[in-house]
C-alpha positions in Angstrom: -10.4 -37.0 -12.5 -7.4 -35.1 -11.0 -7.4 -33.0 -7.9 -7.0 -29.9 -10.1 -10.1 -30.7 -12.1 -11.9 -31.3 -8.8 -11.0 -27.9 -7.6 -12.2 -26.3 -10.8 -15.5 -28.2 -10.5 -15.9 -27.0 -6.9 -15.3 -23.4 -8.0 -17.8 -23.9 -10.8 -20.4 -25.1 -8.4 -19.9 -22.3 -5.9 -19.9 -19.6 -8.6 -23.0 -21.2 -10.2 -24.8 -21.1 -6.9 -23.8 -17.4 -6.4 -25.1 -16.5 -9.9 -28.5 -18.3 -9.3 -28.8 -16.7 -5.9 -28.1 -13.3 -7.4 -30.7 -13.7 -10.0 -33.3 -14.6 -7.4 -32.3 -11.7 -5.2 -32.6 -9.3 -8.1 -35.9 -10.8 -9.1 -37.3 -10.3 -5.6 -37.0 -6.5 -6.0 -35.2 -5.9 -2.7 -31.8 -7.6 -2.7 -30.2 -7.9 0.7 -26.8 -6.6 -0.5 -28.3 -3.9 -2.7 -28.9 -3.9 -6.4 -25.4 -2.7 -7.3 -23.5 -5.3 -5.3 -25.8 -8.1 -6.3 -25.4 -7.1 -10.0 -21.6 -7.1 -9.6 -21.6 -10.6 -8.0 -23.8 -11.8 -10.9 -21.6 -10.2 -13.6 -18.5 -11.8 -12.1 -19.9 -15.2 -11.2 -21.3 -16.1 -14.6 -18.0 -15.9 -16.6 -16.2 -17.5 -13.6 -18.6 -20.5 -13.8 -18.0 -20.9 -17.5 -14.3 -20.6 -17.1 -14.0 -23.1 -14.3 -16.2 -25.6 -16.1 -14.2 -25.6 -19.3 -10.9 -25.6 -17.3 -12.1 -28.7 -15.4 -13.1 -30.5 -18.6 -9.9 -29.5 -20.3 -7.8 -30.8 -17.4 -9.8 -34.1 -17.2 -9.4 -34.7 -20.9 -5.6 -34.4 -20.6 -5.6 -37.4 -18.4 
């Protein structure tokens, strides 16, 4: 594993936590940041999670 793939995996973990947290906030009915902001965070964090995961795997496979 390279430092670059480690950074991608770290970003993947953080964005995955943000997306799961956003889902729970929206499911509660009263999100702390409001429905719009929480939905935006969710919409941005899901593709970022997928991108970071595949970038980390691709970088690790190069080595």
